[in-house]
LONU-416350 format. One line per 2 residues: number of its first residue (from 1); their letters; for each residue x, y, z of N, C-alpha, C, O. Coordinates in steps of 0.1 Angstrom, whole numbers. Layout:
N
NUM> A> X Y Z X Y Z X Y Z X Y Z  ... $
This chain:
332
1> MK> 1942 1415 674 1933 1416 662 1929 1402 657 1918 1400 654  1939 1394 656 1937 1380 651 1927 1373 661 1918 1366 656 $
3> GL> 1929 1375 674 1920 1369 684 1906 1374 683 1897 1366 684  1904 1387 681 1891 1393 679 1884 1387 667 1872 1384 667 $
5> FA> 1891 1386 656 1886 1381 643 1882 1366 645 1871 1362 641  1890 1359 652 1887 1344 654 1875 1343 663 1866 1334 661 $
7> AT> 1874 1351 674 1863 1349 684 1850 1353 677 1840 1346 679  1850 1364 669 1838 1369 662 1833 1358 652 1822 1355 651 $
9> SN> 1843 1353 644 1840 1343 634 1834 1331 640 1824 1325 635  1840 1326 651 1835 1314 657 1821 1316 663 1812 1308 662 $
11> HL> 1819 1328 670 1806 1331 676 1795 1331 665 1784 1327 668  1798 1336 653 1788 1337 643 1786 1324 635 1778 1323 626 $
13> GL> 1794 1314 639 1793 1301 632 1800 1300 619 1799 1291 611  1808 1311 616 1815 1311 603 1826 1301 601 1828 1296 590 $
15> LD> 1833 1297 612 1844 1288 611 1839 1274 608 1845 1267 599  1828 1270 614 1823 1256 611 1817 1256 597 1819 1246 590 $
17> AY> 1811 1267 592 1806 1268 579 1817 1267 569 1816 1261 558  1828 1275 572 1839 1275 562 1845 1261 562 1849 1257 551 $
19> AF> 1847 1254 573 1853 1241 573 1844 1232 565 1849 1223 558  1831 1233 566 1822 1224 558 1823 1227 543 1824 1217 536 $
21> LR> 1824 1239 539 1825 1242 525 1839 1238 519 1840 1233 508  1849 1241 527 1862 1237 523 1863 1222 521 1870 1217 512 $
23> KK> 1857 1214 530 1858 1200 529 1851 1195 517 1855 1186 510  1840 1202 513 1833 1198 501 1841 1200 488 1841 1192 479 $
25> LT> 1850 1211 489 1858 1214 477 1870 1205 477 1874 1201 466  1877 1203 488 1890 1196 488 1888 1181 491 1898 1174 488 $
27> KS> 1877 1177 496 1874 1163 498 1881 1157 511 1880 1146 514  1889 1166 518 1895 1161 530 1898 1173 539 1899 1185 535 $
29> QV> 1899 1170 552 1901 1180 562 1909 1173 573 1904 1170 584  1922 1172 571 1931 1164 580 1942 1173 585 1949 1180 578 $
31> AI> 1943 1173 599 1953 1180 605 1962 1172 615 1956 1163 622  1975 1174 615 1983 1168 625 1986 1178 635 1991 1189 632 $
33> LM> 1982 1175 648 1984 1185 659 1997 1182 666 2001 1171 669  2003 1193 670 2016 1192 677 2015 1198 691 2013 1210 693 $
35> YH> 2016 1190 701 2017 1194 715 2031 1192 721 2039 1185 715  2034 1198 732 2046 1196 739 2043 1192 754 2046 1181 759 $
37> RV> 2036 1201 761 2033 1199 775 2018 1201 778 2012 1209 772  2013 1192 787 1999 1194 792 2000 1194 807 2002 1183 813 $
39> SP> 1998 1205 814 2000 1205 828 1995 1219 834 1995 1229 827  1990 1218 846 1988 1231 853 2001 1239 854 2012 1233 855 $
41> KE> 2001 1252 853 2013 1260 853 2019 1259 867 2014 1263 877  2031 1253 868 2038 1250 881 2050 1258 883 2055 1260 894 $
43> NN> 2056 1263 873 2068 1271 874 2069 1282 863 2061 1281 854  2078 1291 865 2079 1302 855 2092 1300 846 2096 1310 839 $
45> WS> 2097 1288 845 2110 1287 838 2109 1276 827 2116 1277 817  2101 1266 829 2101 1255 818 2091 1259 807 2084 1269 808 $
47> LE> 2092 1252 796 2083 1254 785 2069 1255 789 2064 1247 796  2062 1266 784 2048 1269 787 2039 1257 784 2039 1252 773 $
49> PL> 2032 1252 794 2023 1241 792 2009 1245 787 2004 1256 790  2002 1236 781 1988 1238 778 1980 1232 790 1984 1221 795 $
51> SP> 1970 1239 795 1963 1234 807 1955 1221 804 1950 1220 793  1954 1212 813 1947 1200 811 1932 1202 807 1926 1195 799 $
53> KI> 1926 1213 813 1912 1217 810 1911 1220 795 1901 1216 789  1920 1228 790 1920 1232 775 1922 1220 767 1916 1218 756 $
55> FE> 1932 1211 771 1935 1199 763 1923 1190 762 1920 1185 751  1916 1188 773 1904 1180 773 1893 1186 764 1886 1179 758 $
57> KQ> 1892 1199 765 1882 1206 757 1885 1203 742 1876 1200 734  1897 1203 738 1901 1201 724 1899 1186 720 1894 1184 709 $
59> VT> 1903 1177 729 1901 1163 726 1887 1159 725 1882 1151 717  1879 1165 734 1864 1163 733 1858 1168 720 1851 1161 714 $
61> YF> 1863 1179 715 1858 1185 703 1862 1175 691 1854 1173 682  1875 1170 691 1879 1161 681 1871 1148 681 1866 1144 670 $
63> SR> 1869 1143 693 1862 1130 694 1847 1131 689 1842 1121 685  1841 1143 690 1827 1144 686 1826 1148 672 1816 1145 666 $
65> NY> 1836 1154 666 1835 1160 652 1844 1154 642 1842 1156 630  1854 1146 646 1865 1142 637 1868 1127 640 1866 1122 651 $
67> EI> 1874 1121 630 1881 1108 633 1895 1111 638 1902 1118 631  1898 1105 649 1912 1106 655 1920 1095 650 1919 1083 654 $
69> LP> 1930 1097 641 1938 1087 634 1951 1085 641 1957 1095 645  1956 1073 641 1971 1071 644 1979 1077 633 1975 1077 621 $
71> LD> 1991 1082 636 1999 1088 626 2003 1078 615 2003 1082 603  2006 1066 619 2010 1056 609 1999 1053 599 2001 1050 587 $
73> KL> 1987 1054 604 1975 1052 595 1974 1063 585 1972 1060 573  1976 1075 589 1976 1086 579 1987 1085 569 1985 1087 557 $
75> AQ> 1999 1081 573 2010 1078 564 2007 1068 554 2011 1069 543  2000 1057 558 1996 1047 549 1987 1052 539 1988 1048 527 $
77> YI> 1977 1060 543 1968 1066 533 1976 1073 522 1973 1071 510  1985 1082 526 1993 1090 516 2002 1081 508 2002 1083 496 $
79> QQ> 2009 1072 514 2018 1063 507 2011 1055 497 2016 1052 486  1999 1049 500 1992 1041 491 1983 1048 482 1975 1042 475 $
81> RK> 1983 1062 483 1975 1070 474 1960 1068 476 1952 1068 466  1956 1065 488 1942 1063 491 1936 1076 494 1943 1085 500 $
83> PL> 1923 1078 492 1916 1091 496 1917 1092 511 1915 1083 519  1920 1105 516 1921 1107 530 1907 1108 536 1898 1112 529 $
85> PE> 1905 1105 549 1893 1108 555 1888 1122 554 1897 1131 553  1875 1124 553 1870 1138 551 1874 1147 563 1877 1159 561 $
87> KA> 1872 1142 575 1875 1150 587 1883 1141 597 1877 1132 603  1895 1144 598 1904 1136 607 1915 1145 613 1919 1155 608 $
89> VV> 1919 1140 625 1931 1146 632 1940 1135 636 1936 1124 638  1953 1140 637 1963 1131 643 1969 1139 655 1973 1151 653 $
91> IT> 1971 1133 666 1976 1139 678 1990 1135 681 1993 1123 681  2000 1144 682 2014 1141 684 2019 1150 696 2014 1161 698 $
93> FD> 2029 1145 703 2036 1153 713 2051 1152 710 2056 1142 705  2058 1163 712 2073 1163 711 2080 1163 724 2075 1169 734 $
95> DG> 2092 1158 725 2102 1159 735 2101 1148 746 2111 1141 747  2090 1146 752 2089 1136 763 2088 1141 777 2095 1136 786 $
97> YK> 2080 1151 779 2078 1157 792 2069 1147 801 2060 1140 795  2072 1146 813 2065 1137 823 2050 1141 823 2042 1132 826 $
99> DN> 2046 1153 821 2032 1157 822 2024 1151 811 2012 1150 812  2031 1146 800 2023 1138 790 2017 1126 796 2006 1122 793 $
101> YL> 2024 1120 805 2020 1108 813 2010 1112 824 1999 1105 825  2013 1122 831 2005 1126 843 1991 1132 840 1981 1129 846 $
103> YG> 1991 1140 829 1979 1147 825 1973 1144 811 1961 1144 810  1982 1143 802 1977 1141 788 1972 1127 786 1961 1125 780 $
105> YP> 1980 1117 791 1976 1103 789 1963 1099 795 1955 1092 788  1959 1103 807 1946 1100 812 1934 1105 803 1924 1099 802 $
107> IL> 1936 1117 798 1926 1123 789 1925 1115 776 1914 1113 771  1936 1111 770 1936 1104 758 1929 1090 761 1922 1086 752 $
109> KK> 1932 1084 772 1925 1071 775 1910 1073 777 1902 1065 772  1906 1084 783 1892 1086 785 1884 1087 772 1873 1082 772 $
111> YH> 1890 1092 762 1883 1094 749 1888 1084 739 1885 1085 727  1896 1074 743 1901 1064 734 1908 1070 722 1906 1065 711 $
113> AP> 1916 1080 724 1922 1087 714 1937 1082 712 1945 1083 721  1940 1078 700 1954 1074 697 1963 1086 696 1959 1097 693 $
115> AT> 1976 1085 700 1985 1096 699 1999 1090 697 2002 1079 700  2008 1099 692 2022 1095 690 2031 1105 699 2029 1117 697 $
117> IF> 2040 1100 707 2049 1109 715 2063 1107 709 2068 1095 709  2069 1118 705 2083 1117 700 2093 1120 711 2092 1130 718 $
119> LT> 2101 1110 713 2110 1111 725 2124 1115 721 2130 1111 711  2130 1125 730 2144 1128 729 2151 1119 739 2151 1122 751 $
121> TG> 2156 1108 734 2159 1096 742 2171 1099 752 2171 1092 762  2180 1108 749 2191 1110 759 2187 1116 772 2195 1117 781 $
123> HI> 2174 1120 772 2169 1127 785 2159 1118 792 2156 1121 804  2154 1108 786 2144 1099 792 2150 1091 804 2159 1083 802 $
125> GT> 2145 1094 816 2150 1087 828 2164 1090 832 2170 1083 840  2170 1100 827 2184 1103 830 2186 1114 840 2197 1115 846 $
127> GK> 2176 1123 842 2177 1134 851 2183 1147 844 2184 1157 850  2186 1145 831 2192 1157 823 2181 1166 818 2171 1161 811 $
129> LF> 2181 1178 821 2172 1188 816 2174 1190 801 2185 1189 796  2163 1193 794 2164 1197 780 2172 1210 780 2171 1218 790 $
131> WW> 2180 1213 770 2189 1224 770 2182 1238 772 2187 1247 779  2170 1239 765 2163 1252 766 2157 1254 780 2156 1265 785 $
133> DK> 2153 1243 787 2148 1244 801 2160 1247 810 2158 1254 820  2172 1242 807 2184 1244 815 2187 1259 814 2189 1266 825 $
135> VS> 2187 1265 802 2190 1279 800 2180 1287 808 2183 1297 815  2167 1284 807 2156 1292 814 2157 1291 829 2156 1301 836 $
137> YI> 2160 1279 834 2161 1277 848 2173 1285 854 2172 1292 864  2184 1285 847 2196 1293 851 2193 1308 852 2196 1314 862 $
139> IQ> 2186 1313 841 2183 1327 841 2173 1331 851 2175 1341 858  2163 1323 853 2152 1327 863 2157 1326 877 2152 1333 886 $
141> NA> 2168 1318 880 2173 1317 893 2186 1323 895 2193 1322 906  2191 1331 885 2204 1337 886 2204 1348 897 2194 1355 900 $
143> TV> 2216 1348 904 2217 1358 915 2225 1371 910 2225 1381 916  2231 1370 898 2237 1382 892 2227 1391 885 2216 1386 882 $
145> KQ> 2230 1403 884 2221 1413 878 2223 1415 863 2215 1421 856  2234 1409 857 2236 1410 843 2245 1399 838 2254 1394 846 $
147> VD> 2243 1394 826 2252 1384 820 2257 1389 807 2250 1396 799  2270 1386 804 2276 1389 791 2280 1376 785 2288 1369 790 $
149> LD> 2274 1373 773 2276 1360 767 2282 1361 753 2276 1356 743  2293 1368 751 2301 1368 739 2291 1373 727 2285 1383 728 $
151> EL> 2290 1364 717 2282 1368 705 2267 1369 708 2260 1374 700  2263 1363 719 2249 1363 723 2244 1377 728 2233 1380 728 $
153> GS> 2254 1385 733 2251 1398 738 2251 1399 753 2253 1389 760  2247 1411 758 2246 1414 772 2231 1415 776 2223 1421 768 $
155> YS> 2228 1410 788 2214 1410 792 2212 1414 807 2220 1409 816  2203 1423 810 2199 1427 823 2191 1416 829 2182 1410 823 $
157> LQ> 2193 1412 842 2185 1402 849 2180 1408 862 2179 1401 872  2177 1421 862 2173 1428 874 2158 1427 877 2154 1431 888 $
159> SK> 2150 1421 869 2136 1420 872 2131 1407 865 2137 1401 857  2119 1403 869 2113 1391 863 2110 1393 848 2113 1384 840 $
161> PA> 2105 1404 844 2103 1407 829 2116 1407 822 2117 1402 810  2127 1412 828 2140 1412 821 2145 1398 820 2151 1395 809 $
163> KF> 2143 1390 830 2148 1376 829 2140 1369 819 2146 1361 811  2127 1371 818 2119 1364 808 2124 1368 794 2125 1359 785 $
165> HA> 2126 1381 792 2131 1386 778 2144 1380 775 2147 1375 764  2153 1379 785 2167 1374 783 2166 1359 779 2173 1355 770 $
167> SL> 2158 1352 786 2157 1337 784 2152 1335 769 2157 1326 762  2142 1342 765 2136 1341 752 2146 1344 741 2148 1336 732 $
169> II> 2153 1355 742 2162 1359 732 2175 1350 731 2179 1346 721  2180 1346 743 2192 1338 743 2189 1324 738 2197 1318 730 $
171> TE> 2177 1318 741 2173 1305 736 2172 1306 721 2177 1296 714  2166 1316 715 2165 1317 701 2178 1318 694 2181 1312 683 $
173> KL> 2187 1325 700 2201 1327 694 2209 1314 695 2216 1311 686  2207 1307 706 2215 1294 708 2210 1284 697 2219 1276 693 $
175> KK> 2198 1284 693 2193 1274 683 2201 1275 670 2202 1265 663  2206 1287 667 2212 1289 654 2227 1285 654 2234 1286 644 $
177> LP> 2232 1282 666 2247 1279 667 2250 1264 666 2242 1256 669  2262 1261 662 2267 1247 662 2266 1241 676 2267 1249 686 $
179> EG> 2264 1228 677 2262 1222 690 2274 1225 700 2271 1228 712  2286 1224 695 2297 1226 704 2297 1240 710 2299 1242 722 $
181> RK> 2295 1250 702 2294 1264 706 2282 1266 716 2283 1274 726  2271 1261 712 2259 1262 720 2262 1257 734 2258 1263 744 $
183> NF> 2267 1245 735 2269 1239 748 2280 1246 756 2279 1247 769  2290 1252 749 2300 1259 756 2294 1272 763 2296 1275 774 $
185> LI> 2285 1279 755 2279 1291 760 2269 1288 772 2268 1296 781  2262 1277 771 2253 1273 782 2262 1270 795 2258 1274 806 $
187> GN> 2273 1263 793 2282 1261 804 2287 1274 810 2288 1275 822  2291 1283 801 2295 1296 806 2284 1304 813 2287 1310 824 $
189> LL> 2272 1303 808 2261 1310 815 2259 1304 829 2257 1311 839  2260 1291 830 2259 1284 843 2270 1289 853 2267 1291 865 $
191> SI> 2282 1290 848 2293 1293 857 2293 1307 862 2298 1310 873  2287 1316 855 2286 1331 859 2273 1335 866 2272 1346 871 $
193> SG> 2264 1325 866 2250 1329 871 2249 1327 886 2239 1333 892  2257 1320 893 2255 1317 907 2244 1307 910 2238 1307 921 $
195> VD> 2241 1298 900 2230 1289 901 2235 1275 903 2244 1270 896  2229 1267 912 2231 1253 913 2218 1245 909 2208 1247 915 $
197> IP> 2219 1238 898 2208 1230 894 2206 1218 902 2215 1210 902  2194 1215 908 2192 1203 915 2194 1191 906 2189 1191 895 $
199> PD> 2201 1181 911 2205 1169 902 2193 1161 897 2194 1155 886  2182 1161 904 2170 1153 900 2160 1161 893 2148 1156 891 $
201> LG> 2163 1174 890 2152 1183 885 2147 1177 871 2135 1178 869  2156 1171 863 2151 1166 850 2142 1154 852 2133 1152 844 $
203> KE> 2144 1146 862 2136 1134 865 2122 1138 869 2112 1131 866  2121 1150 875 2108 1155 879 2100 1160 867 2088 1161 867 $
205> LI> 2107 1164 857 2101 1171 845 2099 1162 833 2091 1165 824  2108 1151 832 2109 1144 820 2105 1129 822 2107 1124 833 $
207> LS> 2099 1123 812 2094 1109 813 2105 1099 817 2117 1101 814  2101 1088 824 2109 1077 827 2106 1066 817 2096 1066 810 $
209> WD> 2115 1056 816 2112 1045 806 2101 1037 811 2093 1031 803  2099 1036 824 2087 1028 830 2074 1034 825 2065 1027 822 $
211> EV> 2074 1048 826 2062 1055 821 2059 1053 806 2048 1051 802  2070 1054 799 2069 1051 784 2064 1037 781 2055 1036 773 $
213> RE> 2069 1027 789 2065 1013 786 2050 1012 790 2042 1005 783  2046 1018 801 2031 1017 805 2022 1023 794 2012 1017 791 $
215> MS> 2026 1034 789 2018 1040 778 2018 1032 766 2008 1031 759  2030 1027 762 2031 1019 750 2022 1006 751 2016 1002 741 $
217> ND> 2022 1000 763 2014 988 765 1999 992 764 1991 983 763  1995 1004 765 1981 1008 765 1978 1016 752 1968 1023 752 $
219> GI> 1986 1014 742 1982 1019 728 1988 1032 724 1986 1036 712  1996 1039 732 2003 1051 728 2015 1047 720 2023 1038 723 $
221> TF> 2017 1054 708 2028 1051 699 2040 1060 702 2038 1072 706  2052 1055 701 2064 1064 703 2072 1065 691 2075 1055 684 $
223> GA> 2077 1077 688 2085 1080 677 2098 1086 681 2100 1090 693  2108 1087 672 2121 1092 675 2122 1107 673 2116 1112 664 $
225> HS> 2129 1114 682 2130 1128 681 2145 1133 684 2147 1144 689  2154 1124 680 2169 1126 683 2172 1121 697 2164 1118 705 $
227> VY> 2185 1122 700 2190 1118 713 2190 1131 723 2186 1130 734  2196 1142 718 2198 1154 726 2191 1166 721 2194 1177 726 $
229> HP> 2183 1165 711 2175 1176 705 2184 1187 700 2181 1199 702  2194 1184 692 2201 1194 684 2193 1199 672 2184 1192 668 $
231> VL> 2197 1210 667 2192 1214 654 2200 1206 644 2212 1210 642  2195 1196 637 2202 1187 629 2209 1194 617 2220 1189 613 $
233> TN> 2204 1204 613 2210 1211 601 2222 1220 605 2229 1225 597  2225 1221 618 2236 1229 624 2248 1220 626 2258 1225 632 $
235> MP> 2248 1207 623 2259 1198 626 2263 1190 614 2255 1189 604  2275 1184 615 2279 1175 604 2269 1164 601 2263 1159 611 $
237> LE> 2268 1160 589 2258 1150 585 2259 1137 593 2250 1131 597  2272 1132 595 2274 1120 602 2269 1121 617 2264 1111 622 $
239> QA> 2271 1132 623 2266 1134 637 2251 1134 637 2245 1129 646  2245 1141 627 2230 1141 626 2225 1127 624 2215 1124 630 $
241> RW> 2232 1119 616 2227 1106 613 2227 1098 626 2218 1090 629  2238 1100 635 2239 1093 647 2227 1096 656 2221 1088 662 $
243> EI> 2224 1109 657 2213 1114 665 2200 1107 661 2192 1103 670  2198 1106 648 2185 1100 643 2185 1085 646 2175 1080 652 $
245> IQ> 2195 1077 642 2195 1063 643 2196 1059 658 2189 1049 662  2204 1066 666 2205 1061 680 2192 1063 688 2189 1055 696 $
247> SK> 2185 1074 684 2172 1076 691 2162 1065 687 2154 1061 696  2163 1061 675 2154 1050 670 2158 1037 677 2149 1030 682 $
249> KD> 2171 1034 678 2175 1022 685 2172 1022 700 2167 1012 705  2173 1034 706 2170 1035 721 2156 1030 724 2154 1023 733 $
251> IE> 2147 1035 716 2132 1032 718 2129 1018 715 2122 1011 722  2135 1013 704 2132 999 699 2138 989 710 2131 979 713 $
253> ER> 2150 992 715 2155 983 726 2147 983 738 2145 973 745  2141 995 742 2134 996 754 2120 990 753 2114 984 763 $
255> LG> 2114 991 741 2100 987 739 2098 974 732 2087 968 732  2109 970 725 2108 958 717 2099 958 705 2093 948 702 $
257> QP> 2098 969 699 2089 971 687 2095 982 678 2102 991 683  2093 981 665 2099 990 655 2094 1004 657 2082 1007 661 $
259> VT> 2103 1014 655 2100 1028 655 2099 1033 641 2109 1032 634  2088 1038 636 2087 1041 622 2084 1056 619 2083 1060 608 $
261> AF> 2083 1064 630 2081 1078 628 2092 1087 634 2097 1083 645  2095 1098 628 2105 1107 633 2100 1121 633 2092 1125 624 $
263> SY> 2104 1129 643 2101 1143 643 2114 1151 643 2122 1149 652  2115 1160 634 2127 1168 633 2128 1178 644 2119 1186 646 $
265> PN> 2139 1178 652 2140 1187 663 2140 1202 658 2147 1205 648  2132 1210 664 2130 1224 660 2123 1225 647 2122 1236 641 $
267> GD> 2119 1214 641 2113 1214 628 2122 1215 616 2118 1216 605  2136 1216 618 2145 1219 608 2150 1206 601 2154 1197 607 $
269> FN> 2150 1207 587 2155 1196 579 2160 1201 566 2158 1213 563  2167 1192 559 2172 1196 546 2171 1183 537 2167 1173 542 $
271> AE> 2174 1184 524 2173 1173 515 2181 1161 520 2176 1149 518  2193 1163 525 2201 1152 529 2195 1144 541 2195 1132 541 $
273> LV> 2189 1151 550 2183 1145 562 2171 1138 558 2168 1127 563  2163 1143 549 2150 1137 544 2154 1123 537 2148 1113 539 $
275> KF> 2165 1124 529 2169 1112 522 2174 1101 532 2170 1089 530  2181 1105 542 2186 1096 552 2174 1090 560 2174 1078 563 $
277> IK> 2164 1098 564 2152 1093 571 2145 1082 563 2141 1072 568  2144 1085 550 2137 1075 541 2145 1062 540 2138 1051 540 $
279> ES> 2158 1063 541 2166 1050 540 2168 1043 553 2174 1032 553  2163 1048 564 2166 1043 577 2155 1036 584 2155 1034 596 $
281> GF> 2145 1032 576 2134 1024 582 2122 1032 587 2113 1026 593  2122 1045 585 2111 1053 590 2101 1053 578 2104 1054 566 $
283> TC> 2088 1053 582 2077 1054 572 2072 1068 570 2064 1071 561  2075 1077 580 2070 1091 579 2079 1100 588 2085 1094 597 $
285> AV> 2078 1113 586 2085 1122 595 2076 1135 595 2070 1139 585  2077 1142 607 2069 1154 609 2078 1166 612 2089 1164 617 $
287> SV> 2073 1177 608 2080 1190 610 2072 1200 618 2063 1195 625  2074 1212 616 2067 1223 623 2060 1232 614 2048 1235 614 $
289> LP> 2068 1238 604 2063 1248 595 2062 1243 581 2070 1234 577  2054 1248 572 2043 1257 576 2031 1250 582 2029 1238 580 $
291> SK> 2024 1257 591 2012 1252 597 2001 1250 587 1995 1261 583  1998 1238 583 1988 1237 572 1981 1223 574 1986 1214 581 $
293> LI> 1969 1222 568 1962 1209 567 1969 1200 558 1976 1204 549  1967 1187 559 1974 1177 551 1965 1173 540 1953 1171 541 $
295> SS> 1972 1171 528 1965 1166 516 1972 1153 512 1983 1150 516  1966 1146 503 1972 1133 498 1984 1135 490 1991 1126 486 $
297> RD> 1987 1148 486 1999 1151 478 2011 1154 486 2022 1156 481  2009 1155 499 2020 1159 508 2031 1148 509 2028 1136 508 $
299> DI> 2043 1152 511 2055 1143 512 2054 1138 527 2054 1145 536  2053 1124 528 2051 1118 541 2064 1120 550 2064 1116 562 $
301> YT> 2075 1125 544 2087 1127 552 2089 1142 556 2099 1145 562  2080 1150 553 2080 1164 557 2066 1169 561 2062 1180 557 $
303> LS> 2059 1161 568 2045 1164 571 2044 1176 581 2051 1177 591  2035 1186 578 2034 1198 586 2024 1195 597 2016 1186 597 $
305> RI> 2026 1203 608 2017 1202 619 2011 1215 624 2017 1226 620  2001 1215 631 1995 1227 637 1996 1227 652 1992 1217 658 $
307> GP> 2001 1237 658 2001 1239 672 1989 1245 678 1986 1256 675  1980 1237 685 1967 1242 690 1967 1255 698 1960 1264 695 $
309> GE> 1975 1255 709 1976 1267 717 1964 1268 726 1955 1259 726  1963 1278 735 1953 1280 745 1940 1285 740 1929 1281 744 $
311> DF> 1941 1294 730 1929 1301 725 1921 1292 715 1926 1290 704  1910 1287 719 1902 1278 711 1897 1284 698 1896 1277 688 $
313> NK> 1894 1297 699 1889 1304 686 1900 1305 676 1898 1302 664  1912 1309 680 1923 1309 671 1926 1296 666 1930 1294 654 $
315> FK> 1926 1286 674 1928 1272 670 1919 1268 659 1923 1262 649  1906 1271 660 1896 1267 650 1898 1275 637 1895 1269 626 $
317> VM> 1904 1287 637 1908 1294 625 1918 1286 618 1917 1284 605  1928 1281 625 1939 1273 619 1933 1259 614 1936 1255 603 $
319> FC> 1925 1254 623 1920 1240 620 1910 1239 609 1910 1229 602  1902 1249 606 1892 1248 596 1899 1252 582 1892 1250 572 $
321> GL> 1911 1256 582 1918 1259 569 1918 1273 565 1924 1277 556  1910 1282 573 1908 1296 569 1922 1303 570 1925 1311 560 $
323> WE> 1929 1301 580 1942 1309 582 1952 1305 570 1958 1314 565  1953 1292 567 1961 1287 556 1957 1294 543 1966 1298 536 $
325> DL> 1944 1294 541 1939 1300 528 1941 1315 527 1945 1320 517  1940 1322 538 1942 1336 539 1957 1339 536 1960 1349 529 $
327> QG> 1966 1331 542 1980 1333 540 1983 1331 525 1992 1339 519  1977 1321 519 1979 1319 505 1975 1331 496 1981 1334 486 $
329> IL> 1963 1336 499 1958 1348 492 1967 1360 494 1970 1367 484  1972 1362 506 1981 1373 508 1994 1372 501 2000 1382 495 $
331> KW> 2000 1360 500 2012 1357 492 2010 1360 477 2018 1366 470  1998 1356 473 1995 1358 458 1993 1372 455 1991 1376 444 $
């Protein structure tokens, strides 16, 4: 239903008209975009990628209709209480997948578009899979027909749809657990699944430091995204502080330049984490929810982002501010 509404509105020109009117009233139309992967679909177990064709279509649209701002420039506008550009976007990527370099980076170069990539530094160049990809790989390649995972429940693995469903539910439940328990259950899943993970699988999927340095030398900015991508609110504060500071140090030591932006893993933060980020040399931090456009009144340490997705019509509904405004009306 949402897709039909978006397609009809875009076809009739209503989304562009709404964006124009909203800009006149609010005096700004700024969005921070959140990507993860840009790649042809190559497997059925890793995080779903955005196709390079769709990504280029979006970047082309931004370059023709908006100012593409570096993230630190937007933070400066807000911090210095300067009026925001009327039509601007900021491009960000989370995690550090190799396809950012293989497919996203050439498109960004083609359109001279600045971007910030937030790195989960404990995985860069190490061969270690991200924990959610590890879970998905195990389930998709499991030889057993069912798994029982204590408080996570029991799951059938007898078909591809069943495996997909199990992977999705197990991953969401693991996000809510303390790190120690989460890692224990992932280890248990591996031991009962009959799966051997190829030792270099992570290197095929995740950026190397050489690739990071090449992009950095060509204008791509890098921010911190923790060391191992835990949900920081699920662990003791001292451990969360280490994840934040160590990821910052890792990038600074490799690139020889200050790291000033942070992305909260899974988008989760609390007042203590925000305070620590402010005190640790970061000038801004980004989250996930709520998906909304940015105003000059926003806190630069909890900046919201919009996930574009494959459907360009739905994306324009989010991007023009209509979806945000409709949500506000419904809440009222």
